[in-house]
N, C-alpha and C positions, 0 to 999 in steps of 0.2 A: 505495498499499500504507499509504504513511506517512498519508494524506488519510483512508483507511478507518478505521485506527487510530484517527485523532484523532475521528473523527465517534463511535465506539462509545463510548469513554471521556465524552465530551460528551453522547452518549443515557445514558450510565450512571449520569452527575452529577446531570442534568436529571431521571431518576426518583427518584432519592435524595433530593434535594431536595421534588420534589414528594410523595412519600411521607409525608416530614419533616411537611411542610407540614399535610397532611390528619390526620396522627397530632396535630400541636398545635391543629388547628380543633376535636377532639373533645374535648368535655368530661371532667372525671375524673368518676368516677361517687361521689356521695354515699354520707355513711356515718352509723350512728349508732344507738341503739337507738330501737325505737317510743317516740313521746309523749316525746320528750327535745328541748328545745332548747339551743342555746348563745346565753349573753345576753353580748356583748363590753361591759363599760364599766369605768371606772377604779373602782379599791376605793372612793375617796372616795364615788364617787356611788351604788355597788352599798350601802355600810355605811348610807346615810342614806335620807331618805323617796324617792328615787328607786328604789331598792332594795327598798324597803317596798312600793311600788305596783307593781313588776313583779309581783313575790311575791305580791301580793294579787289582781292581774289573771291570771296565768298559772299558779300554784300555785292555785289555788282547787279544794275538793272537787270531784271531778267527781259529776256528778248519776246519781242511782239507785242509787249503792250504800250499804249498810247502816252501814258504816265511814268515816270520812272518808280518802279517798285523794287526791293531789295530779292536776289535768289533764294537768301534764305536770312531767318532771323538769328540773331548771333545772342546768345548766354554766355556770358563771361563769369569765369571764377578762377580765383586762386587755387595754388598746386595744393596748399594745405587744406584744402576742402573735397579734394578726391575722394568723395565717400557718400553714402547715405544715399538721396535721391539724386544726386550728381551721376551716380553709378549707373542709375538707370535709363540716363537717355540712349536715345534708339541711335544717335551720332556723337562720339566725341573725340574732339582734338586735343591732345595733350602735347604742348610744346613747350621745350625747358632749355637751357645751355647743361650740356654735359661735359663729360671729357671725350669722347669721341663722337662723331657723326652718324648719326643712324636716322632710318625711315623705316618702320612696320606698322601691317594694318593688322588686327587682332579680331576676329568674328567674334562675336558672342562672347566676350572675355567678362562680361558681369552681368550681362541680361540679353536677352534675346526676342526678337532678331536685333541686331546691333553691330555697328562699326567702331571701333575704337584706334584711331590714328596718333601713333606715336612719333613725333619730329625732335630729335635731340640735335642740338649744334654746339661746337667746341666755342665758336665767336658769333657775334650778330650777321655777319656776312656769310657764315655756312649757314644759321638759319633761313635769312633769307634766299640765299640758292637753293636749298631745297624747297621751300616753301613756292617757289617759281617755278622748279622742275617739275614737282609732284602734283601741283594744284589741278591741272586737268584730269589728272586720274582721279585726285580725291573728289571732284565735284561729278564726276561721271557715277561714282559709287555711291555717293550721297543721292545721286539723284534716281539711280534705280532704286537705291533701299526706300527712298519716298514715294516711288510710283508704287512699291509693292505695298508698304504701308497704308496709303491711299485706298490701295483696291481690296485690302481686308475689310477697311471699313465700310465699303460700300457694299459687300456682302450680305450681311444683315438681310436685307429686304427688296428682291427683286422684281422687275419685270419679267411676265412669264414668257420667255425667250423663243418658245416655240414657231410664234408667227414669223419671225427676224430668220431662224433658222428653214424653216419652209422656203423663207421668199427667196435668200440669198445665200443659204447654205454657210452661213456663218454664224459664230455665237458671240455675244457681248454681255457681260455684267452689266445692266442698268439699271440706276436703285428705281425704287417704284414712286418716287416723286416724281417719275418724270413719266408723261401721258403723250399720246398721239394726237399730233395737231394736223398732220396729213398723212396719208397712207395709201397708197395706189401699188400698180402690180410691178412698177420699178423704183419706187421711192418711197422713202421714210423719212418724217421730223417728227422728233418728240421733242418736249419741252418740261423743263422744271420750273414753275412760276412761285416768286417769293415776295415779300412786300418791298424789298428794295429792287428787284431787277428781276432775271430769268436767266435760263442756261439751255441752250441746243444742242441737239445732236442730229446729223444728216447722214441717211446711207443709202448709196446707190451703187449700179455698177455699170461699167462704161465699155466700148469694143477696145480691146489692148490695143489697134493700131494707132489709138491716138495719141501717144506718145512714143519716139524710137529715139535709137541713142545718136542723132543727131540734131534732135531738137534741143529750142531753148526751153528745157524744164520749168522753168519759175514762168516764163510767158505763157506754156500751156498750163499750168497750174492756176494761172488768176484768169484764163480764159473758161476753163473749165467750172471754176468757183464762181465767176459773174453768170455763167450761162444758167446755171443750176438757181442762182440767185433770181435771174428774171423769169425762167420757169415758174417757180414755186414759192419763194418769199416773199410775202408783198407784208407791208404795212397797213395803216389804216385805210390809206390812199392807193388805191388799184394802182396807180402808176408809178408808187414806189416801189422800189425794187433792190433786194441787195446786192453790194458788191464792192471790190478791195477798193480800199483809199490808197492809192499808191503815192501819197506825199507823205505818208509814214513809211517807216525802213520796213521793208519785207525781210525774211530768214528762210532758204531754201538748206535743208539737209537731206541726204540719203543716210537711209537707216536699215535695220531689219526688222520686220512684223511679222511673227508667228514663221520666222525661219523664211521670208518673202523680202523681196528687196521692195523697197517703198521711198518715197519723198515727201518730207515733212513740208510744211509751209506755215508761218506764223506772220502776224500782223493785224491789221486792223480793218476792218467792214464798217461800210456806212449803208445806210438806209436812204436813197436818193430822195432829192426834196424833201428833206428832214433831217433834225438836229440830232438823230437817234444814231450812234455808232460804239463800238467796242471793238473787242480781240476775239481774233478766230486762229484756229490750228486746224489744219487738214491734210488728210494723208491718201496719196494716191498711192496702191499696193498693187504690184504688179503679179496676178496670178496668172502666170502663164501657161500652167497644165490646163486650166479651163478657159484659157483665151480672152482674160477679162482684166479690167482693175478695176478694182474696189476703191472707192471712194468715200469718205468718213472725214466727217466735218464736225468739228464743235465750236461754239461761238455763245458769246455771253453780251448780255445788256445790263451793266449796274453801273449806271450814271454816278451815283454817291458813294459809293463804296468803291475800295482796293479789289482788283481783279486777278491778282497772284493766282489766288488759293481755287478760286471758280474754274480757273483756267488749267490750275493742275488735277482737279477733278475730272473734268472733261477728258483730259488726256490720258490720266489713268485707267479712264473708262475705257478708250478708245485701244491702248496698248495690250489692254487683255484682251485682245480681239482671237480667237481662235477659228479659222479658215477649214472647213470640212472637205475631203476630196470627195469628188462625184462628178457624174457624167454631166458637163454642163448643158444647160437650156436656157437659151437667151430670153433672157427678161428686160431689156431695153429695147429703147428706139434708136437707128444710129441719126437718125434726122433731128432728134431732139435738141444733143448738146452743142451749139454751135463755136467752135474753136479757131475756125480758120481766120 
């Protein structure tokens, strides 16, 4: 009896410590607002040329917005407070002087998902050199991480994807706050309205031959956008249509979405004969297997608030696209889109 009792308590103790070890092995969940980074650096460095370099690199204006907004919000903390809530930040950049020059990126060091970037330099000049050289890499890592984090936030309540899957044979995780404004056999417009404005998503597909390797892609992207705006997007006045305002800078990038080459264009839209304007981002995804170009566009109208995070939401939705493999059936009119 005593032996059985001993074995019973031994089993309970073993089970307790095994569970505790499993709990210890599970990283904490990272926290923080979207597009916010924690920079851990002593005040002396932060208030000098190193801090200036960090702010110039990571708080530079977002491309495609008509007014200047920082790419990331920066929270600065001294090295001696590298504990507690700071270590739960999704992105942490630790900068200090040391005995050797070093640059490392640690995944999920204190929480998950998380990137902790460590930069050490023997001198101020060494620190500046590392920051200058590594900033593009760091920014890309942060951008990818923030897109994934935003996509997770959007997953709680989604529009039924069946209709879009059947119509375009692709999947998009679109939050339920979006509703259909216009839907026909070749085009979809979804909009989310709120007291200070709205965000919109456009989905259509085009013949693959509208773009070739010798084209001026930015010119073609503008033509496609404005043609779609002229066909489908109207203000209160039926004569007012959506077009790209070329008086603002335009940004074209060649990227990959769901393993397929794509062109990303960012800039400012305007409604003809109206005071309405805002930011847009659109994608021409080359689906050569199905002899088509998928066109995805996101734009916002938020006249009294900053637009960065609204556009980031649209970008996060679109970059989560999954293109299904299927035998293509034409669902567009070659005469509809005027790009010549």
